[in-house]
VOPA-939613 format. One record per residue (C-alpha): residue number from 0; residue in three letters; x, y, z. Coordinates in steps of 0.2 Angstrom, whole numbers, always signed. Example, Ala and Ser with C-alpha at 12.3 -4.5 7.8 and 13.67 -1.06 7.14 Angstrom:
residues 2
i:0&aa:ALA&X:+62&Y:-22&Z:+39 .
i:1&aa:SER&X:+68&Y:-5&Z:+36 .
***
This chain:
residues 367
i:0&aa:MET&X:-79&Y:-19&Z:+43 .
i:1&aa:SER&X:-70&Y:-30&Z:+30 .
i:2&aa:LYS&X:-60&Y:-22&Z:+16 .
i:3&aa:VAL&X:-73&Y:-28&Z:+3 .
i:4&aa:SER&X:-86&Y:-18&Z:+13 .
i:5&aa:GLN&X:-75&Y:-3&Z:+13 .
i:6&aa:ILE&X:-74&Y:-4&Z:-6 .
i:7&aa:LEU&X:-93&Y:-6&Z:-7 .
i:8&aa:VAL&X:-96&Y:+9&Z:+4 .
i:9&aa:PHE&X:-87&Y:+20&Z:-9 .
i:10&aa:GLY&X:-99&Y:+14&Z:-22 .
i:11&aa:LEU&X:-112&Y:+26&Z:-15 .
i:12&aa:LEU&X:-101&Y:+41&Z:-20 .
i:13&aa:PHE&X:-106&Y:+53&Z:-33 .
i:14&aa:ALA&X:-97&Y:+68&Z:-42 .
i:15&aa:ILE&X:-90&Y:+81&Z:-30 .
i:16&aa:LEU&X:-77&Y:+94&Z:-34 .
i:17&aa:ILE&X:-63&Y:+94&Z:-21 .
i:18&aa:PRO&X:-47&Y:+105&Z:-22 .
i:19&aa:THR&X:-31&Y:+95&Z:-26 .
i:20&aa:VAL&X:-19&Y:+95&Z:-11 .
i:21&aa:ALA&X:-1&Y:+91&Z:-16 .
i:22&aa:ALA&X:+10&Y:+81&Z:-5 .
i:23&aa:GLN&X:+23&Y:+90&Z:+5 .
i:24&aa:GLN&X:+38&Y:+90&Z:-6 .
i:25&aa:ASP&X:+51&Y:+89&Z:+8 .
i:26&aa:ASP&X:+42&Y:+74&Z:+16 .
i:27&aa:ALA&X:+44&Y:+59&Z:+4 .
i:28&aa:GLY&X:+32&Y:+45&Z:+5 .
i:29&aa:PRO&X:+29&Y:+28&Z:-3 .
i:30&aa:THR&X:+19&Y:+25&Z:-19 .
i:31&aa:PHE&X:+2&Y:+16&Z:-16 .
i:32&aa:LEU&X:-8&Y:+5&Z:-27 .
i:33&aa:VAL&X:-25&Y:+9&Z:-22 .
i:34&aa:ALA&X:-43&Y:+4&Z:-27 .
i:35&aa:GLY&X:-57&Y:+17&Z:-26 .
i:36&aa:VAL&X:-71&Y:+26&Z:-34 .
i:37&aa:ASP&X:-71&Y:+39&Z:-48 .
i:38&aa:LEU&X:-79&Y:+54&Z:-41 .
i:39&aa:ASN&X:-87&Y:+58&Z:-58 .
i:40&aa:GLY&X:-96&Y:+42&Z:-59 .
i:41&aa:GLU&X:-84&Y:+34&Z:-72 .
i:42&aa:GLY&X:-82&Y:+18&Z:-62 .
i:43&aa:TYR&X:-70&Y:+9&Z:-50 .
i:44&aa:PRO&X:-51&Y:+13&Z:-54 .
i:45&aa:VAL&X:-35&Y:+5&Z:-48 .
i:46&aa:THR&X:-23&Y:+20&Z:-46 .
i:47&aa:ARG&X:-5&Y:+22&Z:-42 .
i:48&aa:VAL&X:-3&Y:+37&Z:-29 .
i:49&aa:ASN&X:+15&Y:+44&Z:-27 .
i:50&aa:LEU&X:+15&Y:+53&Z:-10 .
i:51&aa:ALA&X:+33&Y:+60&Z:-14 .
i:52&aa:ASP&X:+26&Y:+72&Z:-27 .
i:53&aa:GLY&X:+7&Y:+70&Z:-25 .
i:54&aa:SER&X:+4&Y:+63&Z:-42 .
i:55&aa:GLU&X:-9&Y:+50&Z:-47 .
i:56&aa:ASN&X:-9&Y:+38&Z:-61 .
i:57&aa:THR&X:-25&Y:+28&Z:-65 .
i:58&aa:LEU&X:-19&Y:+11&Z:-72 .
i:59&aa:VAL&X:-36&Y:+3&Z:-76 .
i:60&aa:THR&X:-55&Y:+7&Z:-73 .
i:61&aa:PHE&X:-68&Y:-6&Z:-71 .
i:62&aa:ALA&X:-87&Y:-3&Z:-74 .
i:63&aa:SER&X:-92&Y:-12&Z:-58 .
i:64&aa:ARG&X:-85&Y:-14&Z:-41 .
i:65&aa:PRO&X:-75&Y:-30&Z:-36 .
i:66&aa:VAL&X:-84&Y:-45&Z:-29 .
i:67&aa:CYS&X:-70&Y:-47&Z:-16 .
i:68&aa:THR&X:-54&Y:-37&Z:-13 .
i:69&aa:PRO&X:-43&Y:-38&Z:-28 .
i:70&aa:SER&X:-29&Y:-50&Z:-25 .
i:71&aa:VAL&X:-11&Y:-44&Z:-28 .
i:72&aa:PHE&X:+4&Y:-54&Z:-33 .
i:73&aa:GLN&X:+18&Y:-55&Z:-20 .
i:74&aa:ASN&X:+30&Y:-43&Z:-29 .
i:75&aa:GLY&X:+16&Y:-31&Z:-33 .
i:76&aa:THR&X:+17&Y:-32&Z:-52 .
i:77&aa:GLY&X:+0&Y:-39&Z:-55 .
i:78&aa:LEU&X:-17&Y:-41&Z:-48 .
i:79&aa:ILE&X:-33&Y:-51&Z:-51 .
i:80&aa:TYR&X:-50&Y:-42&Z:-51 .
i:81&aa:GLU&X:-67&Y:-50&Z:-52 .
i:82&aa:MET&X:-81&Y:-38&Z:-56 .
i:83&aa:VAL&X:-99&Y:-38&Z:-49 .
i:84&aa:GLU&X:-114&Y:-42&Z:-59 .
i:85&aa:ALA&X:-105&Y:-49&Z:-74 .
i:86&aa:GLN&X:-105&Y:-67&Z:-80 .
i:87&aa:PRO&X:-89&Y:-78&Z:-80 .
i:88&aa:PRO&X:-77&Y:-79&Z:-89 .
i:89&aa:GLU&X:-77&Y:-61&Z:-94 .
i:90&aa:ASN&X:-79&Y:-54&Z:-76 .
i:91&aa:VAL&X:-61&Y:-60&Z:-70 .
i:92&aa:TYR&X:-46&Y:-50&Z:-76 .
i:93&aa:ARG&X:-27&Y:-51&Z:-73 .
i:94&aa:VAL&X:-20&Y:-34&Z:-73 .
i:95&aa:ASN&X:-2&Y:-29&Z:-75 .
i:96&aa:THR&X:+1&Y:-15&Z:-62 .
i:97&aa:GLN&X:+15&Y:-8&Z:-71 .
i:98&aa:THR&X:+7&Y:-5&Z:-87 .
i:99&aa:GLY&X:-12&Y:-6&Z:-84 .
i:100&aa:VAL&X:-14&Y:-19&Z:-97 .
i:101&aa:ARG&X:-28&Y:-31&Z:-92 .
i:102&aa:GLU&X:-32&Y:-48&Z:-99 .
i:103&aa:THR&X:-47&Y:-60&Z:-96 .
i:104&aa:LEU&X:-43&Y:-76&Z:-87 .
i:105&aa:ASN&X:-53&Y:-87&Z:-100 .
i:106&aa:ALA&X:-50&Y:-103&Z:-92 .
i:107&aa:VAL&X:-60&Y:-98&Z:-76 .
i:108&aa:GLU&X:-78&Y:-104&Z:-76 .
i:109&aa:ALA&X:-89&Y:-101&Z:-61 .
i:110&aa:LEU&X:-75&Y:-97&Z:-49 .
i:111&aa:ASN&X:-76&Y:-82&Z:-37 .
i:112&aa:CYS&X:-65&Y:-72&Z:-25 .
i:113&aa:PRO&X:-48&Y:-76&Z:-31 .
i:114&aa:VAL&X:-33&Y:-76&Z:-18 .
i:115&aa:VAL&X:-16&Y:-77&Z:-25 .
i:116&aa:SER&X:-3&Y:-88&Z:-16 .
i:117&aa:PRO&X:+12&Y:-80&Z:-8 .
i:118&aa:ALA&X:+24&Y:-87&Z:-21 .
i:119&aa:GLY&X:+12&Y:-81&Z:-35 .
i:120&aa:ASP&X:+10&Y:-98&Z:-43 .
i:121&aa:LYS&X:-7&Y:-103&Z:-38 .
i:122&aa:ILE&X:-24&Y:-96&Z:-35 .
i:123&aa:ALA&X:-37&Y:-101&Z:-22 .
i:124&aa:TRP&X:-55&Y:-99&Z:-27 .
i:125&aa:LEU&X:-73&Y:-103&Z:-22 .
i:126&aa:ARG&X:-85&Y:-112&Z:-34 .
i:127&aa:ASN&X:-103&Y:-108&Z:-31 .
i:128&aa:ASN&X:-113&Y:-125&Z:-32 .
i:129&aa:PRO&X:-132&Y:-125&Z:-32 .
i:130&aa:ASP&X:-132&Y:-128&Z:-13 .
i:131&aa:SER&X:-114&Y:-127&Z:-7 .
i:132&aa:GLN&X:-97&Y:-120&Z:-11 .
i:133&aa:THR&X:-81&Y:-129&Z:-16 .
i:134&aa:LEU&X:-63&Y:-122&Z:-12 .
i:135&aa:VAL&X:-53&Y:-124&Z:-28 .
i:136&aa:ILE&X:-35&Y:-122&Z:-32 .
i:137&aa:THR&X:-30&Y:-117&Z:-49 .
i:138&aa:ASP&X:-14&Y:-112&Z:-58 .
i:139&aa:MET&X:-11&Y:-94&Z:-63 .
i:140&aa:GLN&X:-21&Y:-96&Z:-79 .
i:141&aa:GLY&X:-36&Y:-103&Z:-70 .
i:142&aa:VAL&X:-34&Y:-121&Z:-74 .
i:143&aa:VAL&X:-40&Y:-132&Z:-59 .
i:144&aa:LEU&X:-27&Y:-141&Z:-50 .
i:145&aa:MET&X:-37&Y:-148&Z:-35 .
i:146&aa:GLU&X:-53&Y:-146&Z:-26 .
i:147&aa:LEU&X:-50&Y:-146&Z:-7 .
i:148&aa:ILE&X:-67&Y:-145&Z:+2 .
i:149&aa:THR&X:-85&Y:-142&Z:-1 .
i:150&aa:HIS&X:-97&Y:-134&Z:+12 .
i:151&aa:PRO&X:-113&Y:-125&Z:+12 .
i:152&aa:ASN&X:-105&Y:-108&Z:+15 .
i:153&aa:ILE&X:-86&Y:-104&Z:+14 .
i:154&aa:TYR&X:-79&Y:-86&Z:+17 .
i:155&aa:ASP&X:-63&Y:-76&Z:+18 .
i:156&aa:VAL&X:-50&Y:-88&Z:+12 .
i:157&aa:GLU&X:-32&Y:-84&Z:+16 .
i:158&aa:TRP&X:-16&Y:-92&Z:+12 .
i:159&aa:SER&X:-3&Y:-95&Z:+26 .
i:160&aa:PRO&X:+13&Y:-85&Z:+23 .
i:161&aa:GLY&X:+22&Y:-100&Z:+17 .
i:162&aa:GLY&X:+8&Y:-105&Z:+6 .
i:163&aa:SER&X:+7&Y:-123&Z:+13 .
i:164&aa:ALA&X:-11&Y:-121&Z:+20 .
i:165&aa:LEU&X:-27&Y:-110&Z:+19 .
i:166&aa:ILE&X:-38&Y:-104&Z:+32 .
i:167&aa:TYR&X:-57&Y:-100&Z:+30 .
i:168&aa:ASN&X:-73&Y:-99&Z:+39 .
i:169&aa:VAL&X:-89&Y:-108&Z:+37 .
i:170&aa:THR&X:-107&Y:-107&Z:+41 .
i:171&aa:SER&X:-123&Y:-117&Z:+38 .
i:172&aa:ASP&X:-142&Y:-116&Z:+42 .
i:173&aa:GLU&X:-139&Y:-127&Z:+57 .
i:174&aa:SER&X:-124&Y:-118&Z:+63 .
i:175&aa:PRO&X:-125&Y:-99&Z:+58 .
i:176&aa:PHE&X:-110&Y:-94&Z:+69 .
i:177&aa:PRO&X:-93&Y:-94&Z:+60 .
i:178&aa:ALA&X:-82&Y:-109&Z:+63 .
i:179&aa:LEU&X:-63&Y:-106&Z:+57 .
i:180&aa:TYR&X:-54&Y:-120&Z:+48 .
i:181&aa:SER&X:-37&Y:-123&Z:+41 .
i:182&aa:ILE&X:-33&Y:-136&Z:+27 .
i:183&aa:PRO&X:-16&Y:-141&Z:+19 .
i:184&aa:VAL&X:-15&Y:-137&Z:+0 .
i:185&aa:GLU&X:-14&Y:-155&Z:-4 .
i:186&aa:ILE&X:-25&Y:-167&Z:-13 .
i:187&aa:GLY&X:-35&Y:-177&Z:-1 .
i:188&aa:ALA&X:-31&Y:-166&Z:+14 .
i:189&aa:GLU&X:-43&Y:-165&Z:+29 .
i:190&aa:PRO&X:-48&Y:-148&Z:+37 .
i:191&aa:ARG&X:-43&Y:-144&Z:+55 .
i:192&aa:ALA&X:-55&Y:-134&Z:+66 .
i:193&aa:PHE&X:-46&Y:-120&Z:+75 .
i:194&aa:TRP&X:-60&Y:-109&Z:+81 .
i:195&aa:SER&X:-78&Y:-113&Z:+87 .
i:196&aa:ARG&X:-92&Y:-103&Z:+95 .
i:197&aa:TYR&X:-87&Y:-107&Z:+113 .
i:198&aa:LEU&X:-72&Y:-96&Z:+111 .
i:199&aa:GLY&X:-82&Y:-81&Z:+106 .
i:200&aa:LEU&X:-90&Y:-75&Z:+90 .
i:201&aa:ALA&X:-76&Y:-73&Z:+77 .
i:202&aa:ASP&X:-77&Y:-57&Z:+67 .
i:203&aa:GLU&X:-61&Y:-56&Z:+57 .
i:204&aa:TYR&X:-45&Y:-65&Z:+56 .
i:205&aa:GLU&X:-28&Y:-63&Z:+47 .
i:206&aa:TRP&X:-11&Y:-71&Z:+46 .
i:207&aa:ILE&X:+3&Y:-62&Z:+55 .
i:208&aa:PRO&X:+16&Y:-59&Z:+41 .
i:209&aa:ASP&X:+30&Y:-68&Z:+49 .
i:210&aa:GLY&X:+19&Y:-84&Z:+50 .
i:211&aa:SER&X:+20&Y:-84&Z:+69 .
i:212&aa:GLY&X:+1&Y:-86&Z:+71 .
i:213&aa:VAL&X:-16&Y:-79&Z:+66 .
i:214&aa:LEU&X:-24&Y:-63&Z:+73 .
i:215&aa:VAL&X:-42&Y:-65&Z:+77 .
i:216&aa:ALA&X:-55&Y:-51&Z:+82 .
i:217&aa:TYR&X:-70&Y:-58&Z:+91 .
i:218&aa:HIS&X:-84&Y:-54&Z:+103 .
i:219&aa:THR&X:-89&Y:-62&Z:+119 .
i:220&aa:GLU&X:-104&Y:-58&Z:+129 .
i:221&aa:ASP&X:-95&Y:-44&Z:+137 .
i:222&aa:ASN&X:-81&Y:-37&Z:+126 .
i:223&aa:ALA&X:-74&Y:-35&Z:+109 .
i:224&aa:ALA&X:-57&Y:-43&Z:+110 .
i:225&aa:LEU&X:-41&Y:-48&Z:+100 .
i:226&aa:THR&X:-30&Y:-64&Z:+102 .
i:227&aa:VAL&X:-16&Y:-72&Z:+93 .
i:228&aa:LEU&X:-17&Y:-91&Z:+89 .
i:229&aa:SER&X:-1&Y:-100&Z:+87 .
i:230&aa:THR&X:+3&Y:-108&Z:+70 .
i:231&aa:ASP&X:+5&Y:-124&Z:+78 .
i:232&aa:CYS&X:-13&Y:-125&Z:+84 .
i:233&aa:VAL&X:-20&Y:-117&Z:+68 .
i:234&aa:ILE&X:-12&Y:-129&Z:+55 .
i:235&aa:GLY&X:+0&Y:-140&Z:+66 .
i:236&aa:LEU&X:-3&Y:-156&Z:+76 .
i:237&aa:GLY&X:-3&Y:-147&Z:+92 .
i:238&aa:PRO&X:-17&Y:-145&Z:+105 .
i:239&aa:ALA&X:-33&Y:-136&Z:+102 .
i:240&aa:CYS&X:-32&Y:-117&Z:+101 .
i:241&aa:GLU&X:-35&Y:-107&Z:+117 .
i:242&aa:THR&X:-39&Y:-88&Z:+118 .
i:243&aa:GLU&X:-28&Y:-76&Z:+128 .
i:244&aa:PRO&X:-34&Y:-58&Z:+124 .
i:245&aa:LEU&X:-21&Y:-46&Z:+119 .
i:246&aa:ALA&X:-33&Y:-31&Z:+121 .
i:247&aa:THR&X:-52&Y:-29&Z:+125 .
i:248&aa:PHE&X:-64&Y:-15&Z:+120 .
i:249&aa:SER&X:-82&Y:-12&Z:+124 .
i:250&aa:GLY&X:-94&Y:-25&Z:+118 .
i:251&aa:GLU&X:-102&Y:-12&Z:+107 .
i:252&aa:ASP&X:-86&Y:-8&Z:+98 .
i:253&aa:SER&X:-82&Y:-15&Z:+81 .
i:254&aa:LEU&X:-64&Y:-21&Z:+77 .
i:255&aa:ASP&X:-57&Y:-20&Z:+60 .
i:256&aa:LEU&X:-41&Y:-29&Z:+56 .
i:257&aa:LEU&X:-31&Y:-19&Z:+43 .
i:258&aa:GLY&X:-16&Y:-31&Z:+39 .
i:259&aa:ASP&X:-4&Y:-17&Z:+45 .
i:260&aa:TYR&X:+11&Y:-22&Z:+56 .
i:261&aa:SER&X:+27&Y:-13&Z:+62 .
i:262&aa:PRO&X:+43&Y:-17&Z:+52 .
i:263&aa:ILE&X:+48&Y:-30&Z:+66 .
i:264&aa:VAL&X:+31&Y:-37&Z:+67 .
i:265&aa:GLN&X:+29&Y:-32&Z:+86 .
i:266&aa:GLU&X:+14&Y:-21&Z:+84 .
i:267&aa:THR&X:-1&Y:-20&Z:+73 .
i:268&aa:VAL&X:-14&Y:-6&Z:+70 .
i:269&aa:ILE&X:-32&Y:-9&Z:+70 .
i:270&aa:GLY&X:-48&Y:+1&Z:+67 .
i:271&aa:VAL&X:-60&Y:+3&Z:+81 .
i:272&aa:GLN&X:-77&Y:+9&Z:+78 .
i:273&aa:SER&X:-87&Y:+15&Z:+93 .
i:274&aa:GLU&X:-103&Y:+26&Z:+96 .
i:275&aa:ASP&X:-102&Y:+43&Z:+104 .
i:276&aa:LEU&X:-115&Y:+50&Z:+117 .
i:277&aa:GLU&X:-125&Y:+56&Z:+102 .
i:278&aa:GLY&X:-126&Y:+40&Z:+93 .
i:279&aa:ASN&X:-113&Y:+45&Z:+80 .
i:280&aa:LEU&X:-101&Y:+31&Z:+74 .
i:281&aa:ILE&X:-83&Y:+36&Z:+77 .
i:282&aa:THR&X:-68&Y:+26&Z:+70 .
i:283&aa:ASP&X:-50&Y:+28&Z:+76 .
i:284&aa:LEU&X:-34&Y:+19&Z:+74 .
i:285&aa:TRP&X:-26&Y:+9&Z:+89 .
i:286&aa:VAL&X:-9&Y:+1&Z:+91 .
i:287&aa:ILE&X:-9&Y:-16&Z:+98 .
i:288&aa:ASP&X:+6&Y:-25&Z:+106 .
i:289&aa:LEU&X:+6&Y:-43&Z:+99 .
i:290&aa:LEU&X:+16&Y:-49&Z:+114 .
i:291&aa:GLY&X:+2&Y:-42&Z:+126 .
i:292&aa:ILE&X:+14&Y:-33&Z:+136 .
i:293&aa:ALA&X:+10&Y:-15&Z:+133 .
i:294&aa:PRO&X:-8&Y:-9&Z:+134 .
i:295&aa:ALA&X:-18&Y:-4&Z:+118 .
i:296&aa:ARG&X:-14&Y:+14&Z:+112 .
i:297&aa:GLN&X:-25&Y:+25&Z:+103 .
i:298&aa:LEU&X:-16&Y:+33&Z:+88 .
i:299&aa:THR&X:-29&Y:+44&Z:+80 .
i:300&aa:ASN&X:-42&Y:+55&Z:+88 .
i:301&aa:THR&X:-52&Y:+61&Z:+72 .
i:302&aa:PRO&X:-71&Y:+61&Z:+75 .
i:303&aa:ASP&X:-73&Y:+68&Z:+58 .
i:304&aa:ILE&X:-63&Y:+56&Z:+49 .
i:305&aa:THR&X:-67&Y:+37&Z:+46 .
i:306&aa:GLU&X:-51&Y:+27&Z:+45 .
i:307&aa:THR&X:-52&Y:+12&Z:+34 .
i:308&aa:ASP&X:-35&Y:+6&Z:+29 .
i:309&aa:ALA&X:-17&Y:+8&Z:+35 .
i:310&aa:TYR&X:+1&Y:+5&Z:+31 .
i:311&aa:TRP&X:+16&Y:+6&Z:+43 .
i:312&aa:ALA&X:+31&Y:+13&Z:+34 .
i:313&aa:SER&X:+46&Y:+2&Z:+32 .
i:314&aa:ASN&X:+57&Y:+14&Z:+43 .
i:315&aa:GLY&X:+45&Y:+12&Z:+57 .
i:316&aa:LEU&X:+43&Y:+31&Z:+60 .
i:317&aa:ALA&X:+26&Y:+34&Z:+51 .
i:318&aa:LEU&X:+9&Y:+27&Z:+47 .
i:319&aa:TYR&X:-1&Y:+31&Z:+32 .
i:320&aa:PHE&X:-20&Y:+28&Z:+32 .
i:321&aa:ILE&X:-35&Y:+31&Z:+21 .
i:322&aa:GLY&X:-47&Y:+42&Z:+29 .
i:323&aa:SER&X:-65&Y:+47&Z:+23 .
i:324&aa:GLN&X:-75&Y:+63&Z:+27 .
i:325&aa:PHE&X:-93&Y:+65&Z:+25 .
i:326&aa:ASP&X:-98&Y:+80&Z:+15 .
i:327&aa:ALA&X:-115&Y:+85&Z:+22 .
i:328&aa:GLU&X:-119&Y:+96&Z:+8 .
i:329&aa:ALA&X:-116&Y:+84&Z:-6 .
i:330&aa:GLY&X:-121&Y:+69&Z:+5 .
i:331&aa:THR&X:-106&Y:+59&Z:+0 .
i:332&aa:LEU&X:-90&Y:+51&Z:+8 .
i:333&aa:VAL&X:-73&Y:+57&Z:+1 .
i:334&aa:GLY&X:-57&Y:+48&Z:+4 .
i:335&aa:GLY&X:-39&Y:+54&Z:+6 .
i:336&aa:ILE&X:-22&Y:+48&Z:+11 .
i:337&aa:TYR&X:-15&Y:+54&Z:+28 .
i:338&aa:SER&X:+1&Y:+51&Z:+38 .
i:339&aa:ILE&X:+4&Y:+51&Z:+56 .
i:340&aa:PRO&X:+20&Y:+48&Z:+67 .
i:341&aa:ALA&X:+20&Y:+30&Z:+73 .
i:342&aa:ASP&X:+22&Y:+36&Z:+91 .
i:343&aa:GLY&X:+7&Y:+48&Z:+90 .
i:344&aa:SER&X:+18&Y:+63&Z:+94 .
i:345&aa:ALA&X:+9&Y:+74&Z:+81 .
i:346&aa:PRO&X:-9&Y:+74&Z:+73 .
i:347&aa:ALA&X:-13&Y:+66&Z:+57 .
i:348&aa:SER&X:-9&Y:+77&Z:+41 .
i:349&aa:LEU&X:-18&Y:+75&Z:+24 .
i:350&aa:ARG&X:-5&Y:+70&Z:+11 .
i:351&aa:PHE&X:-16&Y:+66&Z:-4 .
i:352&aa:ILE&X:-33&Y:+71&Z:-10 .
i:353&aa:SER&X:-40&Y:+71&Z:-28 .
i:354&aa:PRO&X:-54&Y:+80&Z:-37 .
i:355&aa:VAL&X:-57&Y:+64&Z:-48 .
i:356&aa:PHE&X:-52&Y:+49&Z:-37 .
i:357&aa:SER&X:-58&Y:+44&Z:-20 .
i:358&aa:PRO&X:-46&Y:+30&Z:-12 .
i:359&aa:GLY&X:-55&Y:+15&Z:-4 .
i:360&aa:ALA&X:-42&Y:+2&Z:+0 .
i:361&aa:ILE&X:-23&Y:+0&Z:-1 .
i:362&aa:LEU&X:-19&Y:-15&Z:-12 .
i:363&aa:TRP&X:+0&Y:-13&Z:-12 .
i:364&aa:VAL&X:+14&Y:-2&Z:-6 .
i:365&aa:TYR&X:+30&Y:+2&Z:-16 .
i:366&aa:GLU&X:+44&Y:+9&Z:-6 .
***
């Protein structure tokens, strides 16, 4: 499930009263910038949650959920939020994440799904045409700088860590299976295909933070699998990308890339959704060795909690994740923030839950 889908799930929540659980005072944690849902039906807030003292500070609340995951500036001081079911230019906002002040990007017309560049000086957007989409680059005020490529359907645009290229996937009526492409951020640039159907059905992908490659979750006829594609084959002039699975799971499982890596970028944490013998969907976190040396390691075993996002602490000792529990009586999902030792030596513990705010996605972490 993508991070956008995670946020959409929380749109089904209705009011429910939950006791507030304060964070452990002797166990300091980071401050999270989190998107979620107001449990009293007041909209979709962006909130700072301080695990050190258990406090929460809602910066801004939007009337509707985001079209795509809000995009945060590299230093965490701002984000861009595009609302569902509103007409541009009023539906695209730039928010100061220190003060909560928001402003409309008035220069933006018919551009969707903003993704801020690593340097914080450009935004990649999609323009919806009558029968196609165009990948557009603007400055930070939404003024168009260049148009890179037009295709019937373009999805999930990501900047390379250095900001020199973009990756994305495309489909068409003639070819409904996602094909992955990269393209330099230059006028007149040509796209480079780095994943096609014969390698498997690509489900999700993300850049590894150190720029060493792209992590891909995919399905074959037999398995769900993970692989790392080198930067050279993705955006360089090297040979075509080949797959060497890091880990494989049942073909019935769904793999969710969480963008969560150990401090030295040797391991990553993913969500694995499987089905138990009674047909219930179970989600747990697994640790994956990016070098493919150590086997995949299950980190959580929480059948009653659905893990949807995670963050590996900068000291490498703990992981934090958003987990949701279903309240059968109220018929709703309610999210909280949990922590667990990175080595799995102790079970997960609840660190934050609120009577008014249900976390859905981690946007940024301040440590």
